[in-house]
C-alpha positions as CSV (number, residue, x, y, z in Angstrom):
1,M,88.4,98.3,78.1
2,A,89.2,95.1,79.9
3,C,91.3,96.2,83.7
4,S,95.2,94.6,82.3
5,K,95.4,91.3,82.7
6,E,98.6,91.6,84.3
7,L,96.7,93.3,87.8
8,Q,94.0,91.3,87.6
9,S,96.7,88.3,87.4
10,T,98.6,89.5,89.9
11,L,96.4,89.8,92.5
12,E,94.2,86.5,91.4
13,E,97.5,85.1,92.6
14,Y,97.6,87.0,95.9
15,L,94.1,85.4,96.4
16,K,94.7,82.6,95.9
17,S,98.0,81.9,98.4
18,F,95.3,82.3,101.0
19,L,93.6,79.1,99.5
20,H,96.1,77.2,99.9
21,N,97.6,78.3,103.2
22,R,94.7,78.9,105.2
23,Q,95.1,81.1,109.1
24,R,92.6,80.3,112.1
25,Y,92.6,83.3,114.1
26,D,91.0,83.5,117.6
27,R,87.8,85.3,118.2
28,I,89.0,88.3,119.9
29,N,86.3,90.2,122.7
30,C,86.1,93.8,122.2
31,C,84.1,97.1,122.2
32,G,81.8,94.2,124.0
33,S,81.4,91.3,122.0
34,S,84.1,88.7,120.2
35,K,84.7,89.4,117.1
36,S,87.3,88.3,114.6
37,L,90.4,89.6,112.0
38,Y,89.2,93.2,113.3
39,C,86.6,95.2,115.0
40,T,83.8,96.9,113.5
41,E,83.7,99.6,115.7
42,C,86.9,100.9,116.6
43,Y,88.8,99.9,113.4
44,R,91.6,97.5,115.4
45,L,93.6,94.8,114.0
46,L,92.7,92.2,115.5
47,I,95.4,89.6,114.4
48,P,98.9,89.6,115.8
49,K,100.7,92.1,114.6
50,S,103.6,89.7,114.3
51,E,101.3,87.8,111.9
52,W,101.3,91.2,109.5
53,P,102.4,91.5,106.3
54,S,105.7,93.3,106.2
55,P,104.9,96.5,104.3
56,L,101.8,96.8,107.0
57,Q,104.6,96.6,109.9
58,E,107.2,98.3,108.6
59,G,103.8,101.2,107.6
60,H,104.0,101.7,103.8
61,L,101.0,100.3,103.6
62,K,99.3,103.9,102.6
63,L,97.1,104.8,99.4
64,P,98.0,108.2,96.6
65,F,95.7,109.9,97.8
66,D,93.3,110.6,100.8
67,L,90.3,108.8,100.6
68,D,86.2,109.2,101.8
69,I,84.1,106.0,102.5
70,I,80.5,106.5,102.3
71,L,78.8,103.0,104.3
72,N,75.3,102.4,103.6
73,D,75.3,99.1,104.2
74,R,75.9,96.4,106.9
75,K,79.3,96.4,108.5
76,K,80.3,93.1,108.2
77,S,79.4,92.9,104.1
78,A,81.4,95.9,103.4
79,T,85.0,95.5,102.0
80,S,86.1,99.1,102.7
81,L,86.6,98.3,106.2
82,H,89.4,96.6,105.6
83,A,90.4,100.3,104.1
84,I,90.1,102.0,107.6
85,V,91.4,99.2,109.4
86,L,94.6,98.4,107.4
87,L,95.3,102.3,106.7
88,R,95.1,102.7,110.1
89,E,97.5,100.4,110.8
90,S,99.8,101.1,109.2
91,L,99.4,104.9,110.0
92,S,100.2,104.2,113.4
93,C,103.3,101.8,112.9
94,K,104.9,104.6,111.1
95,V,104.3,107.7,113.3
96,A,105.6,104.3,115.9
97,K,108.3,103.9,114.1
98,E,109.7,107.5,113.2
99,A,109.0,108.3,117.1
100,E,111.6,105.5,117.9
101,A,114.0,106.8,115.1
102,K,113.4,110.1,116.9
103,A,113.9,108.8,120.5
104,E,117.0,106.7,119.4
105,K,118.8,110.0,117.6
106,E,118.5,112.3,120.5
107,K,120.1,109.6,122.5
108,K,122.6,108.8,120.6
109,C,123.4,112.7,120.8
110,F,123.0,112.4,124.2
111,R,121.2,115.3,124.2
112,P,118.0,114.7,126.5
113,H,114.8,115.5,125.3
114,S,111.4,117.3,126.3
115,S,108.7,116.5,127.9
116,K,107.0,117.2,125.1
117,D,108.8,114.7,122.8
118,D,108.3,111.8,125.4
119,S,104.3,112.8,125.1
120,Y,104.6,112.3,121.4
121,Y,106.1,109.1,122.0
122,N,104.1,106.9,124.6
123,N,101.2,108.7,122.3
124,A,102.2,107.1,119.2
125,T,103.9,103.7,120.7
126,K,100.3,103.2,122.4
127,I,97.9,105.0,119.9
128,H,96.4,100.9,119.6
129,L,95.3,101.2,123.7
130,T,93.3,104.0,123.4
131,Q,91.6,102.7,119.9
132,C,88.1,101.2,121.1
133,N,86.1,103.9,121.0
134,E,83.9,106.3,119.1
135,L,85.9,106.6,115.8
136,K,87.0,109.8,115.8
137,Q,87.8,111.9,112.9
138,K,89.0,115.4,111.6
139,S,89.0,116.9,108.3
140,S,93.0,116.3,107.5
141,D,93.0,112.8,108.3
142,V,93.5,110.4,105.4
143,V,90.9,108.1,106.1
144,R,87.8,108.6,106.9
145,L,84.3,106.8,107.6
146,F,80.6,108.2,107.2
147,S,77.2,107.0,107.0
148,A,74.8,107.3,104.4
149,D,71.9,107.0,107.1
150,S,73.4,110.3,109.0
151,S,73.6,113.1,105.9
152,H,74.0,115.4,108.6
153,S,77.6,114.0,109.3
154,L,78.7,114.1,105.7
155,P,80.3,117.0,104.5
156,S,79.1,119.5,102.3
157,Y,81.8,118.6,98.9
158,F,81.9,121.7,97.0
159,E,85.2,123.8,96.4
160,K,84.5,126.9,97.7
161,S,84.0,124.7,101.2
162,G,87.9,123.9,100.6
163,H,87.5,120.7,99.0
164,R,89.5,121.0,95.4
165,G,90.4,118.1,94.3
166,T,87.8,115.8,95.5
167,F,86.4,113.4,93.5
168,L,83.7,110.8,93.5
169,L,84.7,106.9,92.2
170,S,81.3,106.2,90.4
171,P,81.2,104.7,86.9
172,S,78.1,106.8,85.1
173,H,77.4,108.3,82.1
174,D,79.1,111.7,83.4
175,S,82.1,110.4,84.9
176,I,85.4,111.3,83.1
177,P,88.6,108.7,83.3
178,L,90.6,108.7,86.7
179,S,94.0,109.1,84.5
180,S,92.4,112.5,82.9
181,V,93.0,114.3,86.6
182,A,95.1,112.4,87.7
183,V,97.7,115.0,89.1
184,E,94.3,117.2,90.7
185,I,92.8,114.6,92.6
186,S,93.6,114.7,96.1
187,R,91.2,113.0,97.7
188,L,89.2,110.2,96.3
189,V,85.1,109.9,97.5
190,V,84.1,106.2,97.4
191,L,80.2,105.2,98.0
192,D,80.4,101.4,99.5
193,C,76.6,99.9,99.4
194,K,75.0,97.3,97.6
195,W,75.0,97.6,94.0
196,T,71.7,98.1,93.0
197,K,71.7,101.2,95.6
198,S,74.7,102.4,94.2
199,S,72.4,104.9,91.7
200,T,70.6,106.7,94.7
201,Q,73.5,107.0,97.1
202,Q,74.7,109.5,94.2
203,K,71.9,111.8,94.6
204,L,73.1,112.9,97.9
205,P,73.1,115.9,98.0
206,E,76.2,115.8,99.8
207,L,77.5,114.4,96.9
208,T,75.9,116.6,93.7
209,G,78.6,119.0,93.4
210,I,81.7,116.2,92.6
211,Q,82.7,115.4,89.7
212,K,82.3,111.5,88.8
213,V,85.3,109.7,87.9
214,H,85.5,105.9,86.5
215,L,88.6,103.2,86.0
216,D,90.4,103.4,82.8
217,S,90.2,99.6,82.7
218,P,88.0,98.1,85.2
219,P,87.8,94.7,85.9
220,T,85.8,92.7,84.7
221,E,84.7,89.9,87.1
222,S,85.1,90.7,91.0
223,F,86.9,88.1,93.1
224,F,84.0,88.9,95.8
225,W,81.9,86.0,97.6
226,R,79.5,88.2,97.2
227,W,76.6,87.4,94.5
228,H,74.3,90.0,92.7
229,N,71.4,90.8,90.0
230,A,73.6,93.8,88.6
231,G,74.8,92.6,85.5
232,P,78.5,92.0,84.6
233,G,81.2,94.6,85.3
234,M,81.0,94.9,89.1
235,I,83.3,94.5,91.6
236,S,83.3,94.9,95.0
237,T,84.6,98.8,97.3
238,L,87.5,97.6,97.9
239,E,88.1,96.1,94.4
240,A,87.5,99.7,93.9
241,I,89.8,101.6,95.5
242,Y,92.4,99.3,95.0
243,F,92.1,99.2,91.4
244,A,92.3,103.5,91.9
245,A,95.1,103.6,93.7
246,L,97.3,101.3,91.3
247,E,96.0,103.8,88.3
248,L,96.8,107.0,90.3
249,S,100.1,105.9,91.9
250,K,101.4,106.0,88.2
251,H,101.0,109.6,88.5
252,K,102.0,110.5,91.5
253,H,105.8,111.3,92.4
254,D,105.7,111.1,95.7
255,F,104.3,107.8,96.1
256,T,107.4,105.1,96.6
257,C,108.7,102.2,95.1
258,N,107.4,100.7,98.9
259,N,104.4,102.1,98.8
260,K,103.7,101.0,95.0
261,K,104.5,97.9,96.6
262,A,102.5,97.6,99.2
263,L,99.6,98.2,97.6
264,I,98.3,94.4,97.2
265,H,98.1,94.0,100.7
266,L,95.1,96.3,100.7
267,M,93.4,93.1,99.6
268,W,94.9,90.9,102.2
269,L,91.6,91.1,104.9
270,F,89.7,90.3,101.6
271,G,92.3,87.6,100.9
272,I,91.5,86.1,104.9
273,Q,87.6,86.7,104.2
274,R,88.0,85.0,100.5
275,A,89.7,82.0,101.7
276,T,87.4,81.1,105.2
277,T,83.6,81.5,103.1
278,S,85.0,78.1,101.1
279,T,86.0,76.1,103.6
280,S,83.0,74.9,104.1
281,T,81.7,75.0,100.8
282,E,84.7,72.5,99.7
283,R,83.5,70.0,102.5
284,D,80.0,70.0,101.2
285,G,81.0,69.7,97.6
286,R,79.3,72.6,96.7
287,P,80.9,75.4,93.8
288,L,83.5,78.1,95.9
289,P,81.0,81.0,96.9
290,F,83.7,83.4,94.8
291,S,82.9,81.0,91.2
292,N,80.6,82.3,88.5
293,E,78.9,78.6,89.3
294,G,78.9,79.4,93.3
295,K,77.1,82.7,92.7
296,E,75.0,81.9,90.3
297,L,73.5,79.1,92.9
298,Q,73.0,81.4,95.3
299,R,71.3,83.1,93.0
300,T,68.7,79.7,92.3
301,F,68.7,79.9,96.7
302,R,67.6,83.0,97.0
303,R,64.8,82.9,93.8
304,T,63.3,79.6,95.8
305,L,63.0,81.3,98.8
306,K,61.1,84.8,97.5
307,G,57.6,83.3,99.1
308,S,58.1,81.6,101.5
309,E,57.8,81.9,105.0
310,K,61.8,82.4,105.9
311,H,61.5,85.3,103.0
312,L,58.3,87.3,104.5
313,R,59.8,87.3,108.3
314,D,63.2,88.8,106.8
315,I,61.3,91.6,105.1
316,R,59.2,92.4,108.3
317,N,62.7,92.0,110.2
318,G,64.0,94.4,107.8
319,R,61.4,96.5,107.9
320,K,61.6,97.2,111.8
321,L,65.0,97.7,111.7
322,K,64.5,100.6,109.7
323,Q,62.2,102.0,111.7
324,K,64.9,101.6,114.1
325,K,67.2,103.4,113.0
326,A,64.7,106.2,111.2
327,K,63.9,106.7,115.0
328,E,67.5,106.6,116.4
329,I,68.2,109.9,113.4
330,Q,65.7,111.2,114.5
331,I,66.4,111.5,118.7
332,T,70.0,112.4,117.1
333,L,68.7,115.0,115.2
334,S,66.0,116.6,117.8
């Protein structure tokens, strides 16, 4: 069944707005290197807060479920990191605002707050100053990130381990519609990997015990600028999270109207990057990279390169990186 045309149209119009009003942001040094938009190490949003969407500043951006992302792709290519960055920032804003409100209320009551309250307020408002560290996660976090290459760090998703209500978003022959278990879903596990590797990632031992679910009305086309040869109907990880959130928001009574309106801004960084990819192609008179013509051009270019010296060199470099990563994992385990 085709995805609701209204939902697709709403997202398309939202993403088009970035093409009409393109913003350029300065690169900022974070975690030892220069980065734009956000840091792929500490997941801090590097765009000035004054330019964030209002719902993000107000702390209204959240999902109607907790989210686990299992990453097996380059961080610069992984759209799921957008969700990590934006959801963490929104939560930080919400905590800071609650702390401010609490402090203001106690001030009006002329009742001095305790040192414990001071600590709570300071920690909330200084969250950005302490983010340039390795991502620290707790089992209770609403959004978590795991590396598929470090399988020893993946949770064991079984009901007896306290993971009741956890489902794997993955279209397959044994998956069921999201809506059929909507009220049961408390945490959604999502794979972020290349389309051609999704089936192998589903076989990770830690994931074998989870019930798979799929979007009731998946989009037929992706707005992503990355091409693939996996056939029609493939969308980016972030798009899958977004459409899953839209579906489940209809079944979660505690999900407010403001939260539902804010969901579109989960695609904010996606829209900025999408617009950026079109700048050079428009200048050179080539089709937009996220258009069908642009993706086909990239496929043709890739086929032309196959067997060339550059292609063979890339293969050799890829093997070296895999060997290096395998050694690092072995050292970590030992």
